[in-house]
N, C-alpha and C positions, 0 to 999 in steps of 0.2 A: 057649290058644296056649302053644306050648312056649317054653322059655327060649331055645333056639337061634333060633327065629323071631323072637322079641322082639329078640334081639341083631342079626340080619340087617337088621331094620326100622330100628332105631336107628343101625346103620352107613350103611344107605342115606340116612336122613335127614340124617345128619352130612356125607355126601359132598355131597349137594345143597346144604345150608347153605354148606359151604365154597365150592363153585362159585359160588353167588349172591354170596357175600362178594367172591371174587376178581374177579368180573365187576364188582361195584360199585366195587371200588377201582381197577380199570383205567379205568372210565369217569370216575372223579374225578380220575385223574391229570392234572396240568397239561400242556397242549400246549406243547412247548418249541421256540421258534423262534430260530434264530440269524440275527444281522444284523450289518452293518457300521455305523460311525457316520454320522449323516446323516439323510436323509429316508427311507431304507428303515427304519431303526430308529424314527424318529418316527412314521411312518405305521402301523407295526405296532403300536406302543404305544397309538396312538389306537383302532385296530380292537380291540385286546385288551381295552380298557376297555368297549367296546360288547358284545363277545363274552361277557365276564363277566356282563353283565345277562341273557344268554340262557343262562347256565349253563355256558359254556365257559371254564375257567380257563386263561389263557395266561401263560406265563413268557418273557419276551423276555431273551436272552442275547446280549451284544455281543462281537464279536470285532474285533481290530485288524489282522488280516492277511487274505489271500485264499486260504489253504492250509487253515487249521484248520476252517473251518465245514464243508467237505466231509467231512474226516476224522471230525469229531465226529458228523455225520449218518450216515455209513456205519457207524459203530460203534454207533449206536442211542443216543447220549448226548442227541441232540436230535431232534425229530420233523420239523422242517421248516428250510430256511434260505432267505434272500432277500437275495442280494448278487451273483448272477452271471447273465450272459445265457446263452442256449442254446448259443452257440458255445463259450464258455469251458467250460460243463458237458460238452459233447460231448468236448472236449479232455482234461478231467479224467477222464471215464469211460475214455477210450482209454489214457491214460497210467497210471492207477491201478487200474483194473479196478473201480471204485466201481459198486454196483448202485442208481444214483441216476436219477430222471427228474423232468421238469418237470411240475407239475400245474396251474399257472396262470401266464400271463405277467402282469407287473405294469407298473411305470414303465419307459418308454424315455426314459433320460436321455441326452442327446446328448453326444458327445465334442467337444472344442474345441481350437483352437490359440491359445495365449496368449503375450503378450509384455509385460513390463514395461519394455522398452527401446526398442521400436520401435512407431510408431503404425499401420503397415500391413505386409503381407507383402512388398510391393515395397521397403521400407526395410531388409529384412534384408541385411547385408553379405556380401561373399564369405567363405566359411569359417565362417559362423554356427554357432554351437554350439546343437543342438536336443536337448531331452530327451524321450525316449520311454518307454513303459511297458516293464518288464522281462520280463512274462510273455509266452508265445508268441502267445496270441490278440490280446492288446492291442498287441503290436508290429505285427502285420500290419494291425490296425484303424487305428493311428496312421499307418502308412505309406500306407494307402489314402487317408486324409484329406489327407495331404501332397500326394499325387498329384492328388486332387480340387481342392486349392487351386492346383495349378499348379507346384508347387515341385520335384517329382521325377516320373520316369516309371518304372514297374514293369514287368517282363516280362510279356507278355500272358497267359502261363499261371500267373502268381502266384496261389496259392490263399489261403485264410484265414490261414494261418501263415507269411506273407511275413516276410522278413528283409531287412536292409540289403544282403544279397548279391544280392537280386532287383532292386535299382535299377539301371536301364540308362541313365539320364540324370539328372544331378545338377548343373544350370547354376551353381548358386551354391555348389557344393562344401560342401554342409552336412556338419557333423560331429556324429555321433550319440552321445548318452550315455544309457544305459539305466538307469531309476530304477524302483524298485517303485511300482506304481500309486498307492498312498495317499500317497506321498511327493513326488509330482510338483508339488503345490501349493507345497510349500516351495521345491522346487528351481527353480521358475520364475525367481526373482530372480537365480539364478547363470548363467542362460543366455539366449540370444537369443531362443529360442522354445521353447515346451514343449506337449506334448500334455497336455490337462487335462480332468479329470472334473468338471464343474460341481458334482455333489453333494458331493464332497470339498471343493472350493474354497469353497462356500457354508458348509459345516460349519465349516471352519477359519478363515473370514473373512480368508483370506490376501491376497485382492484382489478386484476386482469381477468376478464370474463372468459378468456380462451383457456384458462387453467382449471376447469372443472375436472373433479375426480371421477364423475360419472354423469351421463347425459341421457335424456329420454329419446334418443334418435329412433327408438323402436315404436314410438307412438303414431297412431293413425290421424287423418286429416280432422277428426272431431276436436282435436286439440289445438287447430289453427285458429288464430283470431278472425272473428267474423265481422263483416259489415252488417249491422242489425238496424231493422226499421220497425216502425208500428206496422202491424199486420193490415191496416187499412190504407197505408201509403206505399205499398210495395210497388205499385204501378207508376209512381211518380217518374215521368220521363227525365227529370234531372237526375234522379238517383241512377237510372240505367245509363245515361250519358256519362256520368261521373265515373261509374264503376267500369265502364269500357276504357275510359282514359287510364284509370288506375292499372288494369291488367296489360294494356298495350304499350305503355310508355317505357321506353328505354331509360329515361331519366329517372323514373320511379325505381326501377331494378337497380340502376346504379347507385342511387342513394341508399337503398336498403343493404346492398353489398358493402359500400363504404362504412355504413354504420357498424356492420357486424365484422369489420376489419377483414373482409374477404374469406372469413372463415365459414365455410359451408357446413361445418360440423355443428354450427350454432343455430342454423335455421334452414327452412325450405319454403319456397314459393309454391303453394299448393295448386295455383293455376296452370303451372307448367308441368309437362310430363316429367317423370322421374323413373 
């Protein structure tokens, strides 16, 4: 065999070895999942522990706001995030041009109306101050809950992104204050009524999340929190394996139920029949 042929064989072997090494490294890379504090983070941590036993290393990264997890996912800094419903995702994709898609629905955590000053909605005074979320999707969601509770009426053609300008009837002359979603639990003490996310209230222990004056138990699964990935990463086998663990793990279900204090009126698991 000539020297040139030997060199060619060695080069080919080197390239194959490098490819195998890179493939092995990619497979061994941790699956990075972005979450927000509360049960979304806690349940993912439980599933991550079980996934590790199956050879999938999961790194849970906690964010404190609702914008950064999508930015990080779109940039490829994380592989999944788990904090937003599909309506919020659709609005983010439309506004920012993110190439992100839902790969599995998760917990449907209901939205509530809470008051630390009044025992019933009927007790709200004229001109009551009401705190609602500041992001477009949850403003609309909160206003629909207020309408469902009989406090306001929205224009019939109002879509998901409704605003206070869509209110056509407001008998109690409610005054609206927009607050960033994660801060609504703290803001509740400063207003007569507040839109509240039970998972934030439970995580902060600000007050009793089970004492909602009204809840969105009528909502469909589009409001469930979604596992979201980049559109070019949806076939990642690590993602499929982790999601299977999350759906089938009794420990995950137990952690979720304990977080919600056994109150099924606060949440629903969308992957289970109901």
